[in-house]
DRENNUGU-647332 format. One record per residue (C-alpha): residue in three letters; residue number from 1; x, y, z. Coordinates in steps of 0.5 Angstrom, whole numbers, plus 2048, in hexadecimal, padded with zeros to 3 digits. Each point is the difference from the previous one (the first is absolute). Layout:
N
    aa     i    c1    c2    c3
   ALA   NUM     X     Y     Z
...
//
This chain:
720
    aa     i    c1    c2    c3
   MET     1   800   800   801
   GLN     2   803   806   7FD
   ALA     3   802   806   806
   HIS     4   7FB   805   802
   PRO     5   802   807   7FD
   SER     6   803   803   805
   ARG     7   7FC   803   805
   ALA     8   803   807   800
   LYS     9   7FE   802   7F9
   ALA    10   7FA   805   800
   TRP    11   7F9   7FD   7FF
   PRO    12   7FC   804   7FC
   ASP    13   7F9   803   803
   ALA    14   7FA   7FD   7FC
   THR    15   7FE   808   7FD
   SER    16   808   7FF   7FC
   PHE    17   7FD   7F9   7FE
   GLN    18   7FA   804   7FE
   ARG    19   803   805   7FC
   ARG    20   804   7FB   7FB
   ASN    21   7FC   7FF   7F9
   PRO    22   7FE   7F9   800
   PRO    23   805   7FC   7FB
   ARG    24   7FD   800   7F9
   ALA    25   804   7FB   7FD
   VAL    26   7FB   7FA   802
   ALA    27   7FA   804   7FD
   VAL    28   803   802   7FA
   ALA    29   802   7F9   7FE
   CYS    30   7F9   7FD   802
   VAL    31   7FE   806   7FB
   ALA    32   804   7FD   7FB
   LEU    33   7FE   7FA   800
   LEU    34   7F9   800   800
   VAL    35   800   804   7FA
   GLY    36   805   7FD   7FC
   ILE    37   7FB   7FA   802
   ALA    38   7FA   803   7FC
   ALA    39   804   803   7FA
   GLN    40   804   7FA   801
   ALA    41   7FC   7FA   801
   GLN    42   7FD   7FF   7F8
   THR    43   806   7FE   7FD
   LEU    44   803   7FB   806
   PRO    45   801   7FA   7FD
   GLU    46   7FB   7FA   803
   VAL    47   804   7FB   803
   LYS    48   7FE   800   807
   VAL    49   7F9   7FE   7FE
   THR    50   801   7FA   7FB
   ALA    51   7FA   7FB   7FE
   ASP    52   803   7FB   804
   ALA    53   801   804   806
   PRO    54   7FB   7FE   806
   THR    55   7F9   804   801
   GLU    56   800   804   806
   LYS    57   7FB   7FF   805
   ALA    58   7FF   805   806
   GLY    59   802   7FA   805
   GLY    60   805   7FE   7FC
   PRO    61   809   802   7FE
   VAL    62   802   806   7FD
   ASN    63   805   800   7FB
   GLY    64   804   806   801
   TYR    65   7FE   805   804
   VAL    66   7FA   803   7FC
   ALA    67   7F9   7FD   803
   LYS    68   7FA   800   7FA
   ARG    69   7FB   7FE   805
   SER    70   7FD   7FF   807
   ALA    71   7FA   7FD   804
   THR    72   802   806   806
   GLY    73   7FB   806   7FC
   THR    74   7FB   7FB   7FF
   LYS    75   800   7F9   803
   THR    76   7FF   7FE   7FA
   ASP    77   806   7FF   7FA
   THR    78   800   806   7FC
   PRO    79   806   804   7FC
   LEU    80   802   806   804
   LEU    81   800   805   7FA
   GLU    82   7F8   7FD   801
   THR    83   800   803   807
   PRO    84   7FF   807   802
   GLN    85   804   800   807
   SER    86   807   801   801
   ILE    87   803   7F9   801
   THR    88   808   7FF   802
   VAL    89   801   7F8   7FE
   VAL    90   808   7FF   803
   THR    91   802   7FA   7FD
   ARG    92   804   7FA   801
   ASP    93   805   800   7FC
   GLN    94   801   808   803
   MET    95   800   7FE   806
   GLU    96   807   7FC   7FF
   ALA    97   802   803   7FD
   GLN    98   801   806   805
   ALA    99   800   7FB   805
   ALA   100   7FA   802   804
   ASP   101   802   7FE   807
   SER   102   7F8   802   803
   LEU   103   7F8   803   7FD
   ASP   104   803   807   802
   GLN   105   806   7FF   7FB
   ALA   106   7FC   7FC   7FA
   PHE   107   7FD   807   800
   ASN   108   806   804   7FF
   TYR   109   7FF   802   7FA
   SER   110   7F9   801   7FF
   VAL   111   7FD   808   801
   GLY   112   7FA   802   805
   ILE   113   803   7FB   805
   VAL   114   805   801   806
   PRO   115   802   7FC   806
   LEU   116   7FC   803   806
   THR   117   807   800   803
   GLY   118   805   800   7FA
   GLY   119   801   7F8   800
   ALA   120   804   801   807
   GLN   121   7FA   7FC   803
   ARG   122   7FF   7FA   7FA
   ARG   123   802   7FA   805
   THR   124   7FA   801   804
   GLY   125   7FB   804   7FE
   THR   126   7FC   801   7FA
   ALA   127   7FE   808   7FF
   PHE   128   7FF   804   7FA
   VAL   129   7FE   807   7FD
   VAL   130   7FC   800   7F9
   ARG   131   7FE   806   7FE
   GLY   132   801   803   806
   PHE   133   7FC   7FC   804
   ASN   134   803   7FB   805
   VAL   135   7FD   7FA   7FE
   THR   136   804   7FC   807
   GLY   137   7FB   7FB   803
   ALA   138   7FC   7F9   7FF
   GLN   139   7FD   804   7FA
   PRO   140   804   801   7F9
   LEU   141   802   7F8   800
   TYR   142   7FE   7FA   7FB
   LEU   143   803   7FA   7FE
   ASN   144   7FE   7FE   7FA
   GLY   145   7FA   805   801
   SER   146   7FD   7FC   806
   LYS   147   800   806   806
   PHE   148   807   7FE   804
   PRO   149   7FF   805   805
   ILE   150   806   7FE   805
   ASN   151   801   806   805
   SER   152   806   805   7FE
   LEU   153   805   7FD   804
   SER   154   7FE   7F8   800
   GLY   155   804   7FE   7FB
   THR   156   804   804   7FB
   ILE   157   800   7FE   7F8
   GLU   158   805   7FA   7FC
   PRO   159   801   803   7F9
   TYR   160   803   7F9   7FE
   GLY   161   7F9   7FC   800
   TYR   162   7FD   805   7FC
   GLU   163   7FE   800   7F9
   ARG   164   7FE   807   800
   VAL   165   7FE   806   804
   GLU   166   7FC   805   7FE
   LEU   167   7FD   806   803
   LEU   168   7F9   803   7FD
   LYS   169   801   809   802
   GLY   170   7FA   802   802
   PRO   171   7FA   7FE   805
   ALA   172   7FE   7F9   7FE
   SER   173   7F9   7FE   805
   ILE   174   7FC   7FE   7FA
   LEU   175   803   7FA   800
   TYR   176   804   7FF   806
   GLY   177   7FC   804   805
   GLN   178   803   804   807
   ALA   179   806   802   7FD
   ALA   180   805   807   800
   PRO   181   7FF   804   7FB
   GLY   182   807   800   7FD
   GLY   183   7FF   7F9   7FD
   VAL   184   802   7F9   801
   ILE   185   804   7FB   7FF
   ASN   186   7FF   7F9   7FE
   LEU   187   806   7FB   7FF
   VAL   188   800   7FA   7FC
   SER   189   803   7FA   801
   LYS   190   804   7FB   7FC
   ARG   191   7FC   7FB   7FE
   PRO   192   802   7F8   7FD
   THR   193   803   800   7F9
   ALA   194   7FE   7FC   7FA
   GLU   195   808   7FE   7FF
   PRO   196   805   7FE   806
   LEU   197   803   806   802
   HIS   198   806   7FF   805
   ASP   199   804   805   804
   ILE   200   805   802   805
   GLU   201   804   806   802
   VAL   202   805   802   805
   GLN   203   801   807   802
   LEU   204   804   804   803
   GLY   205   802   806   804
   SER   206   800   807   804
   TRP   207   7FE   7FF   807
   ASP   208   803   7F9   800
   ARG   209   7FA   7FE   7FB
   ARG   210   7FF   7F9   7FF
   GLN   211   7FA   7FC   7FC
   VAL   212   7FE   7FB   7FD
   ALA   213   7F9   800   7FB
   ALA   214   7FE   7F9   7FB
   ASP   215   7F9   801   7FC
   PHE   216   7FE   7F8   7FD
   ALA   217   7FA   800   7FC
   GLY   218   7FD   7FB   7FB
   PRO   219   7FB   7FC   7FE
   LEU   220   7FF   7FA   805
   ASN   221   7FC   7FB   7FB
   ALA   222   801   7FF   7F8
   ASP   223   7F9   803   7FE
   GLY   224   803   806   803
   SER   225   7F9   800   805
   LEU   226   805   801   806
   SER   227   805   805   800
   TYR   228   804   803   807
   ARG   229   804   805   802
   VAL   230   805   801   806
   THR   231   803   806   801
   GLY   232   805   800   808
   LEU   233   805   806   803
   LEU   234   805   800   804
   ARG   235   803   806   803
   ASP   236   805   802   806
   SER   237   802   807   7FF
   GLN   238   802   806   804
   THR   239   7FD   808   7FE
   GLN   240   804   806   7FF
   ILE   241   7FF   800   809
   ALA   242   804   7FA   801
   LYS   243   7FC   7FE   806
   ILE   244   7F9   800   7FC
   PRO   245   800   7F9   7FC
   ASP   246   7FC   7FE   7FB
   ASP   247   7FF   7F9   800
   ARG   248   7FA   7FD   7FB
   ALA   249   7FE   7F9   7FE
   VAL   250   7FA   800   7FB
   LEU   251   7FD   7F9   7FC
   ASN   252   7FA   801   7FB
   GLY   253   7FD   7FA   7FF
   ALA   254   7FB   800   7F9
   LEU   255   7FC   7FB   7FD
   ASP   256   7FB   800   7F9
   TRP   257   7FA   7FB   7FF
   LYS   258   7FD   801   7F9
   ILE   259   7FC   7FB   802
   SER   260   7FC   802   7F8
   ALA   261   800   803   7FB
   ASP   262   7FC   805   803
   THR   263   801   800   808
   SER   264   807   800   803
   LEU   265   802   801   807
   ALA   266   807   803   803
   LEU   267   802   800   807
   LEU   268   805   805   803
   SER   269   803   800   806
   THR   270   805   804   803
   TYR   271   804   800   807
   ASN   272   806   805   803
   ARG   273   804   802   805
   ASP   274   805   806   802
   ILE   275   803   801   805
   GLY   276   803   808   801
   ILE   277   7FF   806   805
   TYR   278   7FB   805   7FF
   ASP   279   805   807   7FE
   TYR   280   7FB   806   804
   GLY   281   805   805   7FC
   LYS   282   804   806   803
   PRO   283   7FE   807   802
   LEU   284   800   807   7FD
   ASP   285   806   803   802
   GLY   286   806   7FD   7FC
   THR   287   7FC   7FE   7FA
   LEU   288   7FB   805   7FE
   LEU   289   801   805   805
   PRO   290   808   802   801
   ASN   291   804   7FE   806
   ARG   292   806   803   802
   ASN   293   803   7F9   801
   GLY   294   7FF   7FF   7F9
   PRO   295   7FC   7FB   7FC
   ALA   296   7FC   7F9   805
   PRO   297   804   7FB   7FD
   ARG   298   7FC   7FB   7FB
   ASP   299   802   7FA   803
   VAL   300   7FF   801   808
   PHE   301   7FB   7FB   803
   ASP   302   7FB   804   804
   GLY   303   7FD   7FA   804
   GLU   304   804   7FA   805
   PRO   305   803   7FA   7FE
   GLY   306   7FC   7FB   803
   PHE   307   7FA   803   800
   ASP   308   7FF   803   7F9
   LYS   309   7FC   7FA   7FC
   PHE   310   7FC   800   7FB
   ASN   311   7FD   7F8   7FE
   THR   312   7FB   7FF   7FC
   LYS   313   7FD   7F9   7FC
   GLY   314   7F9   7FF   7FB
   GLN   315   7FD   7FC   7FB
   THR   316   7FB   800   7FB
   LEU   317   7FC   7FB   7FD
   GLY   318   7FB   801   7FB
   TYR   319   7FE   7FE   7F9
   LEU   320   7FE   803   7F9
   PHE   321   7F9   7FC   7FD
   ASP   322   7FD   801   7F9
   HIS   323   7FB   7FD   7FC
   ARG   324   7FD   802   7FA
   PHE   325   7F9   7FE   7FE
   ASN   326   7FF   800   7F9
   ASP   327   805   807   7FA
   THR   328   7FB   806   805
   TRP   329   800   7FE   807
   GLN   330   806   7FF   806
   PHE   331   801   7FE   808
   ARG   332   805   802   803
   GLN   333   801   800   807
   ASN   334   806   802   804
   LEU   335   801   7FE   807
   LEU   336   807   803   804
   GLY   337   800   7FF   808
   PHE   338   806   802   804
   SER   339   804   800   807
   TYR   340   805   803   802
   GLU   341   805   801   808
   SER   342   804   806   800
   ASP   343   804   800   807
   TYR   344   805   807   802
   ASN   345   802   805   804
   PHE   346   803   806   7FE
   LEU   347   802   807   803
   THR   348   7FC   807   7FE
   VAL   349   805   806   7FE
   ASN   350   7FE   807   804
   SER   351   801   803   7F8
   ARG   352   803   807   803
   THR   353   807   7FE   804
   ASP   354   802   803   807
   THR   355   800   808   800
   ALA   356   808   800   804
   THR   357   804   7FC   7FC
   MET   358   7FB   7FE   7FA
   ARG   359   804   7F9   800
   THR   360   7FB   7FB   805
   PHE   361   7F9   7FE   7FF
   VAL   362   7FA   7FE   803
   ARG   363   7FD   7F9   7FE
   SER   364   7FA   7FC   802
   ALA   365   7FF   7F9   801
   SER   366   7FA   7FC   7FD
   SER   367   800   7F8   7FE
   ARG   368   7FA   7FD   7FC
   PHE   369   7FE   7FA   7FF
   ASP   370   7FB   800   7FA
   THR   371   7FB   7FA   7FC
   ASP   372   7FE   801   7F9
   LYS   373   7F9   7FC   7FD
   GLY   374   7FC   801   7FB
   LEU   375   7FC   7FD   7FA
   SER   376   7FD   803   7F9
   LEU   377   7FC   7FD   7FC
   ASP   378   7FF   803   7F9
   ASN   379   7FA   7FD   7FB
   GLN   380   800   802   7F9
   LEU   381   7FB   800   7FA
   VAL   382   803   802   7F9
   GLY   383   7FC   7FF   7FA
   LYS   384   803   802   7F9
   TRP   385   7FB   802   7F9
   LYS   386   801   805   7FA
   SER   387   7FA   803   7FD
   GLY   388   800   803   7F8
   ALA   389   807   805   802
   PHE   390   7FF   7FF   809
   GLU   391   803   7FB   804
   GLN   392   800   800   808
   MET   393   803   7FD   804
   LEU   394   7FB   800   808
   LEU   395   803   7FF   806
   VAL   396   7FB   7FE   807
   GLY   397   804   7FE   806
   LEU   398   7FF   800   807
   ASP   399   805   7FF   804
   TRP   400   800   800   809
   SER   401   807   800   804
   LYS   402   802   800   806
   ARG   403   805   802   805
   ASP   404   803   7FF   807
   PHE   405   805   803   803
   THR   406   803   7FF   808
   ARG   407   805   803   804
   SER   408   804   7FF   806
   GLN   409   804   807   802
   ARG   410   804   803   806
   VAL   411   803   806   800
   GLY   412   805   803   805
   THR   413   807   804   7FF
   ALA   414   808   800   7FF
   LEU   415   806   805   801
   PRO   416   801   805   7FB
   LEU   417   805   7FE   7FB
   ASP   418   806   804   7FD
   MET   419   7FF   7FF   7F8
   TYR   420   808   803   800
   ASN   421   803   7FC   805
   PRO   422   7FB   7FA   801
   VAL   423   801   7FB   806
   TYR   424   7FB   7FB   801
   GLY   425   7FE   7FA   805
   THR   426   7FB   805   805
   PRO   427   7FA   7FE   802
   VAL   428   7F9   800   7FD
   THR   429   7FB   7FF   804
   LEU   430   7F8   7FF   7FE
   GLY   431   7FA   801   803
   ALA   432   7FA   7FB   801
   ALA   433   7FC   7FD   7FA
   THR   434   7FA   803   7FB
   GLY   435   7FD   7FE   7FB
   SER   436   7FC   800   7FB
   ILE   437   7FB   7FC   7FB
   SER   438   7FD   803   7F9
   GLY   439   7FC   7FD   7FB
   SER   440   7FE   802   7F9
   ARG   441   7FA   7FD   7FB
   GLN   442   7FF   802   7F9
   VAL   443   7FA   7FE   7FA
   GLY   444   7FF   804   7FA
   LEU   445   7FD   7FF   7FA
   TYR   446   803   803   7FA
   VAL   447   7FE   7FF   7F8
   GLN   448   804   803   7FA
   ASP   449   800   802   7F9
   GLN   450   805   800   7FB
   ILE   451   7FD   803   7F9
   LYS   452   804   800   7FA
   TYR   453   7FC   803   7FA
   ASP   454   802   7FF   7F9
   LYS   455   807   7FD   803
   HIS   456   802   807   801
   TRP   457   7FC   803   806
   ILE   458   801   7FE   807
   ALA   459   7FA   801   806
   LEU   460   802   7FD   807
   ILE   461   7FA   801   805
   GLY   462   7FF   7FE   806
   GLY   463   7FE   800   808
   ARG   464   800   7FC   806
   TYR   465   7FC   800   806
   ASP   466   804   7FD   807
   LYS   467   7FF   7FF   808
   ALA   468   805   800   804
   THR   469   800   7FE   807
   ASN   470   807   803   806
   ASN   471   800   7FE   807
   SER   472   806   800   805
   LEU   473   800   7FF   807
   ALA   474   806   804   804
   ILE   475   802   7FC   806
   ALA   476   803   804   806
   ALA   477   806   7FD   804
   ASN   478   7FA   800   806
   GLY   479   7FC   7FC   7FB
   ALA   480   7FB   804   7FF
   THR   481   7FE   7FF   7F8
   THR   482   7FE   806   7FD
   PRO   483   7FB   7FE   7F9
   SER   484   7FF   805   7FA
   GLY   485   7FD   7FE   7F9
   LEU   486   7FE   802   7F9
   ASN   487   7FB   7FF   7FB
   SER   488   801   804   7F9
   HIS   489   7FD   7FF   7F9
   ALA   490   802   803   7FA
   PHE   491   7FE   800   7F8
   THR   492   807   803   7FC
   PRO   493   7FE   800   7F8
   ARG   494   806   801   7FB
   ALA   495   7FF   801   7F8
   GLY   496   806   802   7FB
   LEU   497   7FF   800   7F9
   MET   498   806   800   7FB
   TYR   499   802   800   7F9
   VAL   500   805   7FB   7FE
   SER   501   803   803   7F8
   ASP   502   803   7FA   7FA
   SER   503   806   803   801
   GLY   504   801   7FE   809
   PHE   505   7FE   808   802
   ALA   506   7F9   7FE   806
   PRO   507   7FE   807   803
   TYR   508   7FB   7FF   806
   TYR   509   7FC   802   806
   SER   510   800   7FD   806
   TYR   511   7FB   801   807
   THR   512   801   7FC   805
   ARG   513   7FF   800   808
   SER   514   801   7FD   806
   PHE   515   7FE   7FF   808
   GLN   516   804   7FF   806
   PRO   517   7FD   7FF   807
   VAL   518   802   804   805
   ALA   519   800   7FE   807
   GLY   520   7FE   804   806
   THR   521   7FA   805   802
   ASP   522   800   808   802
   PHE   523   7FE   803   805
   PHE   524   7F8   7FE   7FF
   LEU   525   802   7F9   800
   ARG   526   7FF   800   7F8
   PRO   527   804   7FC   7FC
   PHE   528   804   801   7FC
   VAL   529   7FE   7FF   7F8
   PRO   530   805   7FD   7FB
   ASN   531   805   805   7FC
   ARG   532   7FF   800   7F9
   GLY   533   804   801   7FB
   THR   534   7FF   803   7F8
   GLN   535   804   800   7FB
   HIS   536   800   803   7F9
   GLU   537   805   7FE   7FB
   VAL   538   800   802   7FA
   GLY   539   807   7FC   7FB
   LEU   540   802   7FD   7FA
   LYS   541   804   7F9   7FF
   TYR   542   803   7FF   7FA
   GLU   543   802   7F8   7FD
   PRO   544   803   801   7FA
   PRO   545   7FF   7F9   7FB
   GLY   546   804   7FC   801
   ALA   547   806   802   804
   ASN   548   801   7FE   807
   VAL   549   7FF   807   803
   SER   550   7FB   804   804
   ALA   551   800   807   803
   SER   552   7FA   804   803
   VAL   553   7FF   807   803
   ALA   554   7FA   801   805
   VAL   555   7FD   807   803
   TYR   556   7FD   7FF   806
   GLU   557   7FD   803   807
   LEU   558   7FE   7FB   806
   THR   559   7FC   803   806
   GLN   560   7FE   7FD   807
   GLN   561   7FB   803   804
   ASN   562   7FD   7FF   807
   VAL   563   807   800   802
   SER   564   801   800   809
   THR   565   802   807   802
   THR   566   7FF   804   806
   ASP   567   7FA   801   803
   LEU   568   801   808   803
   ALA   569   7FA   800   804
   HIS   570   801   7F9   803
   PRO   571   809   7FF   801
   GLY   572   801   7F9   801
   PHE   573   7FC   7FE   7FB
   SER   574   800   800   7F8
   VAL   575   7FA   801   7FA
   GLN   576   7FF   7FF   7F9
   THR   577   802   806   7FD
   GLY   578   807   800   7FC
   GLU   579   802   7FF   7FA
   GLN   580   806   7FD   7FC
   ARG   581   801   801   7F9
   ALA   582   806   7FD   7FB
   ARG   583   801   802   7F9
   GLY   584   806   7FE   7FB
   ILE   585   802   7FE   7F9
   GLU   586   803   7F9   7FF
   ILE   587   805   7FF   7FA
   GLU   588   802   7F8   7FF
   GLY   589   803   7FD   7FB
   ARG   590   802   7F9   7FF
   ALA   591   804   7FD   7F9
   SER   592   804   7FA   7FF
   ILE   593   803   800   7F9
   ASN   594   803   7FC   7FC
   ARG   595   802   7FB   804
   GLN   596   806   805   803
   LEU   597   7FD   806   805
   ASP   598   7FB   800   804
   LEU   599   7FE   807   803
   VAL   600   7FB   801   806
   GLY   601   7FF   808   802
   GLY   602   7FB   805   803
   ILE   603   7FF   806   802
   ALA   604   7FB   803   805
   THR   605   7FE   806   804
   THR   606   7FA   800   806
   ASP   607   7FE   805   803
   ALA   608   7FD   7FE   806
   ARG   609   7FD   805   805
   VAL   610   7FB   800   807
   THR   611   7FA   804   7FD
   LYS   612   7FC   800   806
   SER   613   802   800   807
   ASN   614   7FE   803   807
   THR   615   807   801   801
   ALA   616   801   806   7FC
   SER   617   808   800   7FF
   LEU   618   7FF   7F8   7FE
   VAL   619   7FB   804   7FA
   GLY   620   805   7FF   7F9
   SER   621   805   7FD   802
   ARG   622   802   7F9   7FD
   PRO   623   800   7FA   804
   THR   624   805   7FB   803
   SER   625   805   7FD   7FC
   VAL   626   7FD   802   7F8
   PRO   627   805   803   7FC
   ARG   628   7FF   805   7FB
   ASN   629   804   7FD   7FB
   GLN   630   802   7F9   7FD
   SER   631   804   7FD   7FB
   SER   632   804   7FA   7FE
   LEU   633   803   7FD   7FB
   TRP   634   803   7F9   7FF
   ALA   635   803   7FD   7F9
   ASP   636   803   7F9   7FF
   TYR   637   805   7FF   7F9
   ARG   638   801   7F9   7FE
   VAL   639   807   801   7FD
   GLY   640   800   7FC   7FA
   GLU   641   803   7FB   7FA
   ALA   642   807   804   805
   PHE   643   800   7FE   806
   PRO   644   7F9   7FA   7FF
   GLY   645   7FC   7FF   807
   LEU   646   803   806   803
   SER   647   7FB   806   801
   ILE   648   801   807   805
   GLY   649   7FA   803   803
   LEU   650   800   807   804
   GLY   651   7FB   804   803
   VAL   652   7FE   806   803
   ARG   653   7FB   802   806
   HIS   654   7FE   807   802
   ILE   655   7FA   801   805
   GLY   656   800   808   801
   PRO   657   7FF   804   807
   ALA   658   7FA   7FE   805
   GLU   659   7FE   802   807
   VAL   660   7FE   7FE   807
   SER   661   7FE   804   804
   LEU   662   800   807   7FC
   MET   663   808   7FF   7FF
   PRO   664   803   7FE   7F9
   VAL   665   802   7FA   7FF
   PRO   666   807   800   7FB
   GLY   667   7FF   7FC   7F9
   PHE   668   806   7FB   7FE
   THR   669   802   7FC   7FA
   VAL   670   803   7FA   800
   TRP   671   803   7FB   7FB
   ASP   672   800   7F9   800
   ALA   673   804   7FC   7FA
   ALA   674   800   7F8   7FE
   LEU   675   805   7FA   7FC
   HIS   676   7FC   7FA   7FD
   TYR   677   803   7FB   7FD
   GLN   678   7FE   7FA   7FC
   VAL   679   803   7FB   7FE
   ASP   680   7FD   7F8   7FE
   ARG   681   7FC   7FF   807
   TRP   682   803   805   805
   ARG   683   7FE   808   801
   PHE   684   805   803   804
   ALA   685   7FE   808   803
   LEU   686   803   805   803
   ASN   687   7FC   805   803
   VAL   688   802   807   804
   LYS   689   7FB   804   803
   ASN   690   801   808   802
   LEU   691   805   7FF   7FC
   THR   692   805   806   801
   ASN   693   7FE   7FF   809
   LYS   694   7FC   805   801
   THR   695   7FE   803   807
   TYR   696   7F9   802   7FE
   LEU   697   7F8   800   805
   ALA   698   7FC   7FB   7FD
   SER   699   7FA   803   803
   CYS   700   7FD   803   807
   THR   701   7FA   7FE   804
   PHE   702   801   800   807
   ALA   703   807   7FE   7FF
   CYS   704   805   802   7FC
   PHE   705   802   7FA   7FA
   TYR   706   807   800   7FC
   GLY   707   801   7FC   7FA
   ASP   708   803   7F9   7FF
   GLU   709   809   802   7FF
   ARG   710   802   7FD   7FB
   ASN   711   7FF   7F8   7FF
   ALA   712   801   7FC   7FB
   THR   713   7FD   7F8   7FF
   LEU   714   804   7FB   7FB
   THR   715   7FB   7FA   7FE
   ALA   716   801   7FA   7FC
   ARG   717   7FA   7FC   7FE
   TYR   718   801   7F9   7FC
   SER   719   7FA   7FE   7FC
   TRP   720   7FE   7F9   7FD
//
């Protein structure tokens, strides 16, 4: 690990960061990429789309970086070009090329989404900001289209087990029920293959990283009606903070059974175990704010060795059933069950250091044990037919989900820590245990109609009615219990219109809404009503015929109403008169050109504001961890005849300034690089992230988090 910069070096304050012009090289390069795609795509050789190339399916693999179909936006196998809403698909090839070690890193080169803590907590939680809104918690995550409402701290996502990860931007309640307005994330599992597949890989890297992974698939009988896939991974590693481990074990299994020509059943299961430590972050002094002792060391551990831990284990089991009655009607049923446990201790960090020396900070202790269990069932009836110039796909669905979450917790004290000269081994004292039990139930009925007229005009209309119940029971240290409950219901419509031209341009407009239940009551004991999200989006998608190219431009306004704000007439209570609004533009492009060059680029500007609040100082402010601008560009070039099998990757990511507690948080730019070499059945890869070893703040929320120092991984894979 590289030594920390000299502590005597002056640490610039946040204002000086803010005065700097954000790097424009990334944005210029992205614009050039997208303009070049639009100008040149018509003449690109048709080398990626060949007669013998496998037909892409919404839940299947993608050859390269450019996905053309998805079910996340419609719950039907629909071309992305014919879906009037923004969807980002990160493919298996892209995740491997960039050596993504988490869901946070899988979306590193996607715009409109950023990790809530800048990726620093990616090993212990799942939390994002999408289009200016926090999508942390139990609502935004789906697995193969089934609701997967694990708590954000119940477990993390290992990209190695998934074929693709997809982000539907904006309200999605029409299909998925209660959800944050920013969007939902759908994980698509690796599925069995018709041809035998055998991969074994070994990985070594920075922070004493050692990892082995294997992926096996193929038919189980002569006629191919039974096929399987088994994917596993073992990792033993440290992190940038040496006392925080990153150990993981993953085992995923899948079995496909083609019962008949019209009926199929897929059984899917996962198991994962993680051993780590929750990184609570660092104080503002020495990170965001100046400290006369110099910058806070990015590798200092703020907890107590022997006390801090974050151990999770969990499993999922489910199936995907499909039966076709005739050429018109098809029935699908998806079931997913999950069970997770989290056992963790951590020390919280005061956001400010002591005023006298600015060296130490106050710490508090917490010890928690969580159980998280749930079940979701989605029934879908799909009809397809043609009538003259009209083509229709009607979807009628009824889904149900339940989730039960328990927590046993003890809180206590710990002695302050000197972050410039930490001394560990001081006692941690915990108080009596308290607990909580919560449960949620949701049932929803939805109808969606995809109408195509004259092969060019597409209308997408639908509506959904949900009924949700949320109950909780707080258990005090003396055994006293306090129950609470919330019943809510909502109707959420959706409408979209687009025109797909023969040249591959598809302008569109969409209107979507969301709802999200809110626990609690006001001063008069009236239950809070759900938050409501409304989005208007106008966009243009482009997929030139005969080229493996995709580009899109989207302009949106997204508003959340019924936001809780201070009740000025009754201190200590809240009223739901607040409002937040985000307006933005996103430009994304992907291309696989002539079997030699893969490109991913994007630019986004997000103007997120608090538009209504009873706290006057908050009106007009930007929500925490929402960058004003964001851009990225990744290029992977295969050298060709001069060096057969060699490819070179280079990427740059820029995250613009944000805010926390009305204070500016500086932006940053990071470079990544990769070398890949394929020879016979062997593939070797060297990935270097943060190539220039830049020291930067990845995010500031309740605390501040440094981004990773320069780190490298070397991977060797053998396939047969």
